[in-house]
C-alpha positions in Angstrom: 46.0 -29.2 -32.7 46.6 -28.1 -29.1 45.6 -24.6 -29.9 42.3 -25.8 -31.4 41.6 -27.8 -28.3 42.3 -24.9 -26.0 40.2 -22.6 -28.1 37.3 -25.0 -28.0 37.6 -25.4 -24.2 37.8 -21.6 -23.8 34.7 -21.2 -26.0 32.8 -23.9 -24.0 33.8 -22.2 -20.8 32.7 -18.8 -22.0 29.4 -20.4 -23.2 28.9 -21.9 -19.7 29.7 -18.5 -18.0 27.3 -16.7 -20.3 24.5 -19.2 -19.6 25.1 -18.9 -15.8 24.9 -15.1 -16.1 21.7 -15.4 -18.1 20.2 -17.7 -15.5 21.2 -15.2 -12.7 19.7 -12.3 -14.7 16.4 -14.3 -15.1 16.3 -15.0 -11.4 16.9 -11.3 -10.6 14.1 -10.4 -13.1 11.7 -12.8 -11.4 12.6 -11.3 -8.0 12.1 -7.8 -9.3 8.7 -8.7 -10.7 7.7 -10.2 -7.3 8.9 -7.1 -5.5 6.9 -4.9 -7.9 3.7 -6.9 -7.3 4.3 -6.8 -3.6 4.7 -3.0 -3.7 1.5 -2.7 -5.7 -0.3 -4.9 -3.2 1.0 -2.8 -0.3 -0.1 0.4 -2.0 -3.6 -1.0 -2.5 -3.7 -2.0 1.2 -2.5 1.5 2.2 -5.2 3.1 0.1 -7.9 0.8 1.5 -6.7 1.7 5.0 -6.8 5.4 4.2 -10.3 5.2 2.8 -11.5 3.2 5.9 -9.9 5.8 8.2 -11.6 8.6 6.3 -15.0 6.8 6.7 -14.4 6.3 10.4 -13.5 9.9 10.9 -16.6 11.0 9.0 -18.7 8.7 11.3 -17.1 10.2 14.4 -17.8 13.7 13.2 -21.4 12.8 12.4 -21.8 11.4 15.9 -20.2 14.5 17.4 -22.6 16.7 15.4 -25.6 14.7 16.6 -24.5 15.0 20.2 -23.9 18.8 19.8 -27.4 19.2 18.1 -29.0 17.2 21.0 -27.3 19.5 23.5 -28.4 22.7 21.7 -32.0 21.3 21.4 -31.9 20.6 25.2 -30.8 24.1 25.9 -33.4 25.5 23.6 -36.1 23.4 25.3 -35.0 24.7 28.7 -35.3 28.3 27.5 -38.8 27.8 26.0 -41.3 29.2 26.6 -39.6 32.4 27.5 -40.5 33.4 31.0 -38.7 35.9 33.1 -37.4 33.5 35.8 -35.7 31.3 33.2 
């Protein structure tokens, strides 16, 4: 009789331990899922920032090209019409 009681108590304790481990595993899974989503969000933000930076660089280069073209046109205008003293 005592052996049966101990076996039952041991089985109940093992069942409780197994349930606690299952709950911890579920919590860790939820944390992992949140981390995965966060990583995806950060990757999206990084890609958006990269695209915006590329657009800004392209704009700066266009403005630089426009300025350079204006300088060349100014030089060309100063040289035209071609006369010996210029």
